[in-house]
C-alpha positions in Angstrom: 0.0 0.0 0.0 3.0 2.3 0.2 2.7 4.9 -2.6 5.5 7.6 -3.1 7.1 6.6 0.3 10.8 6.4 0.8 11.6 2.7 0.8 12.9 1.2 4.0 16.4 -0.3 4.1 16.1 -4.1 4.7 19.0 -5.4 6.7 19.4 -9.2 6.7 20.6 -10.9 9.9 21.3 -14.5 10.8 18.1 -14.6 12.9 16.0 -12.8 10.2 15.9 -9.2 9.2 14.8 -5.7 10.1 13.4 -2.8 8.1 14.9 0.6 8.8 12.5 3.5 8.0 14.7 6.3 9.2 18.4 6.8 9.9 19.6 10.1 11.3 16.7 12.1 9.8 14.1 14.2 11.6 11.2 11.9 12.5 8.8 11.1 15.2 7.5 7.6 16.0 4.4 6.8 18.0 1.8 4.1 18.5 -1.8 5.4 18.1 -4.7 3.4 19.7 -8.2 4.0 18.6 -11.0 2.5 20.7 -13.9 0.5 19.0 -16.0 2.8 16.8 -13.5 5.7 17.4 -12.5 7.9 14.6 -9.8 10.5 14.2 -10.6 13.8 12.6 -10.3 14.1 8.9 -7.0 16.2 8.7 -3.8 17.0 7.0 -0.4 18.4 7.9 1.7 21.0 6.2 5.1 20.0 7.6 5.2 16.2 7.7 4.6 13.0 5.8 3.4 10.0 7.7 3.9 6.3 7.3 1.3 4.1 9.1 2.1 0.5 9.9 -1.2 -1.2 10.8 -0.8 -3.4 13.9 -4.3 -4.7 14.4 -7.2 -5.9 12.3 -10.2 -3.6 12.1 -8.6 -0.4 10.8 -10.3 1.7 8.2 -8.0 4.3 6.6 -9.0 7.2 4.4 -6.2 8.9 2.3 -7.5 11.5 -0.1 -10.4 9.9 -2.0 -9.3 6.3 -1.1 -11.0 4.4 1.7 -9.2 1.1 2.5 -9.3 -1.7 5.1 -5.6 -2.6 5.4 -4.7 -5.8 7.2 -2.3 -6.0 10.2 1.3 -5.6 8.9 0.3 -3.5 5.8 1.8 0.0 5.4 0.1 3.2 4.3 2.0 6.3 3.3 0.4 9.7 3.7 2.1 12.6 1.9 2.0 16.0 3.6 -1.1 18.1 2.7 -3.2 15.0 1.9 -6.4 14.6 3.9 -6.5 11.4 6.0 -8.4 9.7 8.7 -8.2 6.5 10.8 -11.2 4.7 12.2 -11.6 1.5 14.3 -14.3 -0.7 12.8 -15.4 -3.5 15.0 -15.4 -4.5 18.6 -11.7 -4.2 19.4 -9.2 -1.3 19.6 -7.0 -0.7 16.6 -3.3 0.3 16.9 -1.0 1.8 14.3 2.6 2.6 14.4 3.1 6.1 13.0 6.4 7.3 11.6 6.2 11.0 10.9 8.9 12.4 8.5 9.6 16.1 8.9 8.9 18.7 11.5 6.4 17.2 14.0 4.1 19.6 15.8 0.6 18.8 17.0 -0.3 22.4 16.0 0.3 21.4 12.4 -3.0 19.5 12.3 -5.5 21.1 10.0 -8.9 19.5 10.8 -11.4 19.3 8.0 -14.1 17.3 9.9 -14.3 16.1 13.5 -17.0 14.0 15.2 -15.9 15.3 18.7 -16.7 18.9 18.1 -13.1 20.2 17.9 -12.5 23.2 15.7 -12.1 22.6 12.0 -10.7 24.7 9.2 -14.2 25.8 8.4 -14.6 27.1 12.0 -11.6 29.4 11.7 
């Protein structure tokens, strides 16, 4: 599912391998957990790209006009300035590993739609 993303470096080891997504570059890594029926705001960022690695079944991901149901282990790349949203569909929480490339700042979120009543771009 990666589209336009920098490809990770695969390093083979006697016990298996690892994929290295960043090396000495500005990035932020976090695990996001969305509760059942939870949904993040439809949003975009001006200063960062994001790579989401899906950790659990039940994720629904919107990127631009595409809505997908990636399986655990799949990767989704979100270029900066692209609208995106994550939802947990089903009865269990959904976790993703998020690697943000670029300048990370929570104030960089531009909300287009939000089910929790937080201010959106239209409210400003």
